[in-house]
Backbone bond lengths (Angstrom), bond angles and torsions (degrees), N, CA, C in turn:
res aa  C-N    CA-C-N  psi(-1)  N-CA   C-N-CA  omega(-1)  CA-C   N-CA-C  phi
1 Q - - - 1.453 - - 1.526 109.26 -
2 V 1.313 115.19 144.33 1.455 119.54 -177.96 1.527 109.72 -83.50
3 Q 1.337 115.96 137.74 1.464 121.40 173.42 1.523 108.55 -101.48
4 L 1.327 116.12 139.44 1.463 120.84 -172.45 1.520 110.51 -129.61
5 V 1.333 115.64 138.38 1.461 122.06 177.84 1.521 108.69 -132.17
6 E 1.335 115.62 120.38 1.456 121.25 -179.41 1.530 110.33 -93.34
7 S 1.323 115.85 152.60 1.461 122.10 175.48 1.521 108.92 -154.65
8 G 1.322 115.74 169.57 1.448 120.62 175.16 1.511 115.38 104.42
9 G 1.320 117.26 -5.08 1.451 119.46 178.65 1.520 111.53 -70.83
10 G 1.337 115.34 174.18 1.451 119.69 179.36 1.501 111.54 166.45
11 L 1.335 114.88 -168.65 1.460 122.64 178.86 1.523 108.44 -103.04
12 V 1.318 116.06 128.99 1.459 121.15 -178.55 1.516 108.63 -142.54
13 Q 1.324 116.01 151.45 1.454 120.07 176.38 1.527 110.51 -78.01
14 A 1.308 115.70 155.76 1.462 120.62 175.96 1.526 109.41 -54.79
15 G 1.315 115.18 137.14 1.448 121.25 -176.83 1.514 114.09 92.72
16 G 1.321 116.69 -11.14 1.449 121.75 -178.50 1.514 112.79 -82.19
17 S 1.337 114.56 -174.56 1.462 121.51 -176.17 1.519 110.43 -133.61
18 L 1.321 114.50 152.96 1.453 122.65 171.73 1.524 108.01 -143.93
19 R 1.329 115.73 153.92 1.457 120.27 173.46 1.523 108.08 -123.24
20 L 1.308 114.61 118.16 1.464 121.48 177.42 1.520 109.41 -92.38
21 S 1.333 114.32 143.71 1.453 120.27 178.46 1.518 109.43 -125.82
22 C 1.320 116.20 145.55 1.457 122.43 179.60 1.524 107.40 -128.40
23 A 1.327 116.04 114.16 1.460 121.40 -179.66 1.517 109.44 -99.53
24 A 1.317 116.00 129.77 1.459 121.28 -177.65 1.515 111.00 -107.38
25 S 1.317 115.11 147.91 1.463 121.26 174.45 1.522 108.24 -145.06
26 G 1.306 115.17 164.47 1.452 119.60 179.41 1.509 113.21 90.93
27 R 1.317 116.96 -41.64 1.456 122.89 175.81 1.522 107.44 -141.86
28 V 1.320 116.80 162.35 1.459 119.90 177.90 1.523 109.46 -90.75
29 I 1.318 117.01 136.03 1.458 120.09 -174.39 1.522 112.13 -71.13
30 R 1.331 118.23 -14.50 1.457 118.19 -179.89 1.527 111.42 -63.43
31 D 1.339 116.23 -16.42 1.465 120.68 178.30 1.525 112.56 -85.14
32 Y 1.346 117.35 -3.59 1.454 120.49 -171.60 1.529 112.58 -127.32
33 D 1.316 115.54 147.79 1.457 121.31 158.65 1.529 105.86 -77.49
34 M 1.332 116.96 140.44 1.454 121.44 -173.29 1.524 110.56 -127.98
35 G 1.325 116.18 160.20 1.450 118.29 179.87 1.511 112.70 -163.21
36 W 1.319 114.45 178.19 1.457 122.61 176.33 1.529 108.96 -127.94
37 F 1.307 114.56 143.56 1.453 120.45 169.42 1.519 107.31 -138.56
38 R 1.321 116.21 166.17 1.452 120.33 178.13 1.524 109.41 -126.48
39 Q 1.301 113.64 137.20 1.462 119.52 -176.02 1.519 109.40 -163.84
40 A 1.302 116.52 113.38 1.459 121.00 173.13 1.521 108.76 -81.71
41 P 1.328 117.91 154.05 1.467 120.46 178.76 1.518 111.70 -54.63
42 G 1.310 116.40 130.02 1.454 121.43 178.56 1.513 114.72 83.19
43 K 1.326 117.39 0.47 1.465 121.28 -179.44 1.520 110.49 -115.91
44 G 1.320 115.48 167.78 1.450 120.47 -179.07 1.517 112.39 -73.25
45 R 1.324 115.08 157.57 1.455 121.92 178.89 1.521 109.82 -85.94
46 E 1.325 115.29 138.36 1.463 120.96 177.16 1.521 109.01 -125.86
47 F 1.303 115.75 120.15 1.465 121.31 176.35 1.519 109.83 -63.61
48 V 1.340 115.83 140.67 1.471 120.99 179.81 1.527 110.97 -113.39
49 A 1.328 117.47 -57.51 1.467 120.66 -175.93 1.519 109.12 -164.16
50 A 1.337 115.56 158.61 1.457 120.64 177.58 1.515 109.78 -147.95
51 I 1.327 115.14 154.72 1.457 121.95 179.55 1.521 108.46 -141.09
52 T 1.341 116.62 131.67 1.459 119.81 -179.57 1.521 110.77 -80.05
53 R 1.310 114.92 171.36 1.466 121.13 174.96 1.529 111.37 -58.16
54 F 1.340 116.32 -25.47 1.455 121.05 -175.56 1.521 112.44 -101.40
55 G 1.356 117.21 2.09 1.451 119.94 173.97 1.512 116.14 99.56
56 R 1.321 117.91 1.66 1.473 119.31 174.67 1.521 108.05 -68.41
57 I 1.334 116.50 138.94 1.463 121.85 -173.56 1.527 110.48 -129.23
58 V 1.323 115.00 144.28 1.455 120.97 172.18 1.527 108.08 -139.42
59 Y 1.328 115.74 144.78 1.462 122.47 178.97 1.524 110.24 -123.72
60 A 1.325 115.50 151.15 1.450 120.44 169.10 1.523 108.43 -71.05
61 P 1.324 118.47 143.48 1.477 120.31 -177.89 1.525 114.92 -53.02
62 P 1.334 120.08 -38.14 1.472 117.67 -177.55 1.525 114.43 -65.06
63 V 1.346 117.56 -19.33 1.468 119.31 -175.96 1.524 112.46 -112.52
64 E 1.314 117.71 -10.72 1.465 120.00 -176.94 1.520 110.54 -60.73
65 G 1.332 114.95 133.30 1.453 120.88 -177.42 1.518 113.27 90.86
66 R 1.336 117.20 -13.55 1.462 120.85 -179.82 1.535 111.96 -115.98
67 F 1.324 116.55 -32.43 1.463 121.67 -178.04 1.523 109.07 -108.56
68 T 1.338 115.37 149.37 1.460 121.58 176.80 1.524 109.41 -133.62
69 I 1.324 115.78 121.76 1.456 120.70 176.44 1.521 108.86 -97.42
70 S 1.319 116.14 143.14 1.459 120.49 176.96 1.528 108.40 -150.75
71 R 1.315 115.36 166.94 1.448 119.83 179.27 1.519 109.81 -138.60
72 D 1.319 115.64 146.09 1.456 122.18 175.89 1.523 106.44 -124.91
73 N 1.315 115.62 94.15 1.464 119.63 -175.68 1.529 111.85 -63.88
74 A 1.323 117.08 -31.07 1.462 120.08 179.70 1.521 111.44 -65.01
75 K 1.338 116.43 -34.48 1.466 121.49 179.39 1.529 112.10 -96.36
76 N 1.333 115.88 -1.18 1.464 120.86 -179.46 1.524 112.25 56.92
77 T 1.336 116.04 43.10 1.458 121.14 -178.11 1.532 110.97 -132.12
78 V 1.324 113.71 156.57 1.458 122.77 173.28 1.528 106.72 -125.49
79 L 1.311 116.08 137.66 1.461 121.35 -176.86 1.514 110.80 -118.23
80 L 1.333 115.12 152.32 1.459 121.29 171.90 1.526 107.28 -134.37
81 Q 1.317 116.14 105.96 1.457 121.69 176.26 1.517 108.09 -87.99
82 M 1.334 115.64 123.06 1.458 120.75 -176.19 1.526 108.50 -117.81
83 T 1.312 116.86 124.90 1.463 122.17 178.07 1.518 109.51 -125.27
84 S 1.335 115.71 168.60 1.470 121.82 179.38 1.521 110.90 47.80
85 L 1.313 115.93 46.69 1.461 120.55 -175.57 1.519 111.90 -65.27
86 K 1.322 114.41 145.47 1.459 122.88 -178.82 1.526 109.43 -120.19
87 P 1.322 117.64 155.73 1.470 119.05 177.56 1.523 112.75 -54.34
88 E 1.316 117.32 -33.63 1.464 120.41 -179.95 1.523 113.08 -71.00
89 D 1.330 118.12 -7.22 1.463 121.05 173.19 1.524 111.63 -82.19
90 T 1.307 117.75 -7.28 1.461 121.09 178.63 1.522 110.64 -60.03
91 D 1.326 115.44 124.33 1.460 119.54 -177.92 1.526 109.07 -179.77
92 L 1.346 115.18 176.84 1.464 122.37 172.91 1.527 107.25 -96.45
93 Y 1.311 117.20 118.47 1.455 122.97 -173.53 1.530 110.00 -99.39
94 H 1.340 114.23 128.95 1.456 121.82 -179.16 1.520 110.20 -117.87
95 C 1.319 114.66 141.88 1.454 122.12 170.25 1.527 107.47 -99.49
96 G 1.328 116.37 144.35 1.452 118.56 -179.57 1.506 113.06 -149.56
97 S 1.314 115.15 161.30 1.458 121.47 171.58 1.525 107.86 -96.75
98 L 1.329 115.92 143.54 1.452 121.34 -174.24 1.527 111.20 -96.93
99 V 1.326 114.63 140.59 1.468 119.62 169.87 1.518 110.72 -100.08
100 N 1.344 116.78 -26.81 1.458 122.93 174.37 1.518 108.41 -140.68
101 W 1.317 115.75 133.61 1.465 122.44 179.60 1.505 109.84 -71.65
102 P 1.365 118.40 139.11 1.469 126.08 -1.25 1.530 113.91 -107.92
103 D 1.354 118.60 -3.62 1.459 117.97 -170.07 1.520 114.23 -135.75
104 D 1.317 118.12 22.80 1.460 122.10 175.66 1.528 107.35 -100.98
105 F 1.347 114.56 97.55 1.455 120.78 -173.74 1.527 110.80 -88.90
106 G 1.339 115.61 135.55 1.455 120.83 179.75 1.511 112.68 -95.60
107 S 1.290 117.12 -35.51 1.457 121.67 176.37 1.517 108.43 -146.79
108 W 1.325 114.88 155.25 1.456 119.28 -177.93 1.516 109.73 -156.48
109 G 1.344 115.28 166.36 1.450 120.48 -179.52 1.518 111.89 -91.69
110 Q 1.339 114.55 -174.75 1.459 121.28 -176.99 1.520 112.83 -75.15
111 G 1.318 116.87 -19.56 1.447 120.35 176.85 1.519 113.84 98.97
112 T 1.322 114.89 160.98 1.469 122.25 174.84 1.521 107.63 -131.94
113 Q 1.334 116.10 133.94 1.460 121.28 -172.94 1.528 111.10 -81.91
114 V 1.310 115.19 131.13 1.463 122.59 173.44 1.518 107.59 -116.69
115 T 1.325 116.08 125.38 1.457 121.48 178.46 1.516 108.72 -126.55
116 V 1.321 115.96 123.09 1.459 122.10 -178.56 1.520 108.28 -113.59
117 S 1.312 116.04 119.13 1.465 121.02 -179.39 1.520 110.23 -92.87
118 S 1.316 115.07 148.80 1.476 119.52 -178.13 1.517 110.96 -90.70
């Protein structure tokens, strides 16, 4: 099973940008479809974006046009570039490996907190 560690979160003003990174170990991510979701403790999960092993991408409507998911199989990482951030993007962001496309996650990391101030 792949182990995942997210980083890159922080506090940013509305309209700002952040780049989240997900480092994988234990298995190589080239064997997996990967994605991001956001979920604070005690709250519901919201799908953000996913990318297949072959580069097919899908975004949730609230983030499409503002977020960009990418993968670097050589570095065993998945990235989420977030621009034009809004206060409603505030959440705990998790990277995960998919068992079913596009939002059925099999394993995920502890998450990185993104806070957008108005």
